[in-house]
N, C-alpha and C positions, 0 to 999 in steps of 0.2 A: 202343869204347863209352865207356870211361873217359876217353879223350882228348876225345871229343865233349862229354861232361858237363863236364869241367874247363874246356874252351874257352868254354863258356857260363856256368858257375858262377863262375869266378874273377873275370871282369870285373864280374859283378853284385854279388859280395861287396864288391869295391873301390868300386863305385858306391854301394852301400848305406852303407858306412862313411864316405863323404864327407858324408852328410847330417847326422849329429850334430856333425861338425866345423864346419859352417856355423852351426848353432845355438849351439855353444859360443863361436865368434868373435863372433856377434851379442851374446851375453850379456856377453862381456869388453869389447867396444866400448862398450856402453851402461852397463855396470857401473862404468866409470871416470868417468862424467859426474856433475856435482853434482846430487844429487837422486835418491833411490831410486825415485821414482815413474816415471822413465823405464824402469827395468828392469821394473817392474810392468806398464807399458803394453805393452812388448814381449811379456811372458809372456802377458798376457790376449789381446792381438791375435793372437799366433801360435796360441794355443789355439783361437780361433774359426776361423781359417783351416785348422787341422788337421782340425777337425770337417767343415768345408765340403768341403775337397779330398779327405779320406779317403772321404767319401761318393761321390765321383766316381771312385774307384779302379777301378771296373769298366771305364772307358774304356781303361785299360792292360791289365787282365787279360783282358777279353772280346776285345779286339783281338788279343792274342797267340795265344790258343787258336784262334780262327777263321782268322787269317792262316796259322798253322802248318799247319792242316789243308788249306787251299787250296794252300799251297806244296808240301805232300806229294803232293797230287793233280796238281801241275804245271799248275794252272788259273790262268794269269796274269791273266785278266780278273777272276776272282773275288777274287784277291789285291788287285787295284786297287780293285775295288768296295768291299771291306771297308774299305780306307783312306779312300775318299771318304765312305762313310756315316758312319764314326766321326768323321772330321774335320768333317763337316757338323754332326753332333750336338754336338761340342765347341764349335764356333763359336757355335751358337745358345745353348747352355747358358752359355757364357762371357759373351755379350752380355746374357742375361737376368739373370745375377748382377750385372752392372753396373747395369742398369736398375732392379733391385729392391734396390739396395744400401742404401737408407734403411730399407726394411722389414726386411731381413736384419740390419742393424746394430742397429736398435731392439729386435728380438727377442733378439739375442745379448746385448746389454748389459742387458736386463731379466732374463736368466737368470744372467749372470755379474756379480757385484757387486764393486765395488772402491771405493777412496777417490775423492773428487771429482777429485783431480789425476791419479790413475791412469786413471780413466775418460775424462777430457778428452784426454789424450795417446793413449790406446788407440783412441779414436774417430778421432782424426786419423790415426793409423797405419792403421786399418782403411779409412778413406775414400781413402787413397792406394793402399794395396796391392791393393784390390779391382779396380783397373783392370788388374792383371796376369792376371785370371781367364781371358780367352780364350787367352792365351799358355800359361798353366799347363796348362789342359785339353788344348790342342793338343799340348803336349809329352808328355802322358800317351799320346795316340794314337801319336805318333811312336815313343816308347819301346816300346809294345806291338807296333807293326807291325814295327819292326826286330828285336825278339826273335822274333816269329813267322817272320821271314825267316832265323832261325838266326844272327843277327848281334848279339852282345852287346858288341862293341867300340865301335860307334857310340854306343849309350846311355851307355857308360862315359865316352867323350870328351865327350858332351853334358853329363853330370852334373858332371864335373870342371870343364869350361869355365864352366858357369853358376855353380857354387859359388865358384870362384876369382874370377870377375868380380864376383859378388855381394859377396864379402868386400872386394875392392878398392874398389868403389863405396861400400860402407858406410863405410869409413874416409875416403874422399874427402868424402862428403856430411856426415858427422858432425863430422869434425875440421877440414876445410878450409872448409866452408860453414856450420858451426855449426848443423846442422839437427836435432840431437838424435835422438829416436826416429823422426821423420819421415824422416830421412836413411836409416835402415835400410829403411823401407817403400819409398822411392823407389829405393834400390839394388836391391831385390828386383824391382821392376817393370821396370827397365831390363835387369837380368840375364835375366829370363824372356823378354822379347822378343828379346834378343840370341841367347839359346839357340834360340828358335824360328826365327830367321833362319838360324842355323848348321844346324839340323836340315833346313830346306828345302834348303840347299846340298848336304848329304849325300844327300838324297832325289833331287834333280835330277841330281847327278853320278854317284852310285853305282847308282841304281835307275831311270835314265831309261827303261829298257825297259818299266817298269810304268806309264808315263804313257799309258794307253790311253783313247781316247775311248769313252764309253759313252752310251747313250740314256737319256732320263729314265725310260722304262719299266723298263729294267734296274736303274737306281738305286733305284727305289721298288717293286721286285718284292715283292708282298704276303707271299708265303711266306718269302722271305729276310729281309724286314724284321721279320716276326713272330719268327723265330729270333733275329735280332740284338737286338731289344728284350727278348725273353723271357730270353735268356742274361744280358743286362746287368741286368735287374731282379732275377733270382735272385742275382747277385753283389752287387748293391746291398743287398738284404735281409740277405744273409750278413754284409756289411761293417757295416751299421747295427747288427746285433746284437753284433758283435765290439766296436764302439765302445761300445755300451751296457754290455757286461760290464766293460770296463776303466774306464769312467766311474763305474759303480756301485761298483767296487772303491775308487776314489779318494774318492768321496763318503762311503762308509761309513768309510774310514780316517780322514777328517777328523772324523767324529762321535766317535771315541774321545778323542784329544787330539793336540796338535801334535807331541809327541815320537813317537808311534806313526805319525802321518801322515808325518813325516820319514823314519823307518826304512822304512816301506812304500814310499815314493817311491824311495828309494835302491835297494831290491831290485827294484822294477819296472823301474828303469833297466837293471839287469843282465839282466832278461828281454828288454828291448828290444835291448840290445847282442847278446845271444845270437841273437835272431831275425834280425838283419841278416846274420849269417853263414850260418845254415841256409837262409834265404830265397834265397840265391844258388843253391842246388841246387833249390829249389822253382821258381825262374824257369827254370832249365835244364829242369825237368820240363815246364813249360808249352810250351816250344819243341819239345822232342824228342817228347813224347807226341803233340802235335798233328800234327807232321810224319809220324810213323810210322803214325798212325791214318789220315791222309789218303792215304798211300801204300799202305795196307792191308798193311803189313809186320808180321805177327804176331810173328815171331821177334825182331826188333829192338824192337818195342813191349814185349814181356814182359821182354827183357833190360834195356832201359832202366829199367823199374820196379825190377827187382832191384838194379841198381847205384846207382840214385838213392837208394834206402833205405840201402844200405851207406854211401854218402858222407854223406848227411844225418844219419842217426842216429850214424854214426861221429864226425862233427864234434861232434855233441851230447855224446857221451861224453867227448871231449877237453875241451870247455868245462866239463862237470860236474867233471872231474878238476881242472882249473885252479881252479875256484871252491872245491873242497874243500881243495886244498893251500894256497891263498893267500887264504883267507876274511878273515883279520884285516887283511892288507895292502890288500885290495880295499876293505873297508869304511872303513879309515882314510884312503884316498885320496878318499873321498866326503864324509867329515865328521870334524871334530875335536871334536864334542860327545860326551862319554863316554857319556852316557845313551842317546843315539840309537844309538851304535855298539854298546852292550851289547844293546839290543833287536834291532838288525839281525842280530847274530851269533846270537842265540837263534833267530831266524826263518830263518837262512841255509839250513838243510836243505831247506826248500821250494824255494829257488832252485837248490841243488845238484842236486836231482832233476829240475828243470824242463827242461834242454836235451834230455835223452834222451826224456822223456815227450812234450814238445812237438814234437820232431823228426818223429815219425810224422804228426802232424796237418799240419805245415807241408808235408811232401813230398806227402802225399795231396792237399792243396789244389792244389798245382802240377799234379799228375796230372789231377785232376778238371777244372781250368780248361783244360788242354791238350786234354782230350777233350770239352770243352764239356758235361760231364755236371753241369750246375750245379743242376739240381733236387734231386738227391741231396745235394749239398753244402749247399744252402739248408735242406733238411729236417733234416739233421744238426745244423746250427747252431741251428735253432728248438728242437729237442728238448733239446740240451745246454745252451742258454742259459736257456730259460724253464722247463724241466721237471726240470733237474738243478742247475744253478748256483744259481738263486734258492732253491729248497727246501732244498738242502744248507746254504746260509748261514743261512737263518732258523731251521732246525731245530737247528743246532749252535751258533749264536752265544751263546745263554744259557749254554752249557756251556764252550765254548772261547774265547769273546771274539774278539780279533783273529785268532787262529789259524783261526777259522771262515772268514774271508775267504780265507786261503791254501789251506785244505782245499777250499773250493768252487771256487776257481780251478784247483787241481791236478786235481780230479775232472772239471771242465769240459774241460780240455785232454786228459786221458786218454780221456774219453768221445768227444771229437771224433775222435781217432785210431782208437778201437775201432769207432765207428759207421761211419766211412768205410771201414774194413777190411771190415765186414760188408756194406756196400752194394756193395763193389767187384766181387764176382762177377757181380752183375746189371747194374751201372752202368758198369763199366770193362772187365773181361775179356771180357764177352759182346759187346762192340762189334766184335770181329774174328772172332767165331765163324762 
């Protein structure tokens, strides 16, 4: 069981860690251009796409859980149908994003304000990169489907290929063709479609046996489509609320002052880095739990849950220890501003505690997604975000100031883990009774 978990988790961790690498290279490439507005344009444009694409994260998560269950049942036709349905939805959604790009762009830039130069180049960046939408969403489906098939190596290869190609194309377009921030956008578009082509090659070569002809009636089976859309809507609502929680955190940080905003931003980056590691085991949970549920293997199902928590929370404990031992060195790597560093160090205990606390909710998320028990996960998020996170912040902010944000966020993450634990007897363990 440990070997199975690590075979799935380690490639996912490596894949996750390549994401901030690309972001850092983009920042370095544009940061050396004449004019700080190019860097601002990349920041604003990337933030908009993060919101848009994070909202479509259900295409990966929902596909993983449903595919893993069908794979566990050894139902090849259903495995193929899940892929076809998800890919069809991704293609339609991607094309709609392109068709509605003017509306989306106007709405986004009305919400996000910047200097005239930043907005000019951010809009140009947006107008180019939006054409990658069909490829980006289709890659979500491929990643989810491959993980559902218990294959974490192909998603790793795809992620590394896309990111390395993206970096190379960005350097080519920006420095050789003098395209500035537009070059970064075009590099992303080309890299995404190249990644989609490679994913198609892996699919046709490695999984040719799943190229099964299906009838239109099978494709649009009402009960199955209802489950498909119901599962994905639950994940979408959950993800939307998660976006809201962290966006609210950033917005309220900015209301204090720039120094506190900078300190909070650094510490949230540490939360993000931590999540990349533990999420590797959450992805493994999606694959294994779905497979064992589909196979009706209660012993392996329960054993997988036990070991997934040991690995996920254990890694969280290691990260917490590293944050505690090297807090000053870590903060100094992020900033040379003494005041920002002082504030960040005062707030560091919240971040030291986070990996262990958050580890429970991350692993439970993977388990619930693998089991497609998404209603309970959605309800937990609604309760924790709207009825705990917000009230805790507003009730304690007059007393604790900026610490109220961290208190609210910590209670939110703890409550998510606790509520999903409470739901588990009815929503997870009862599935194989």
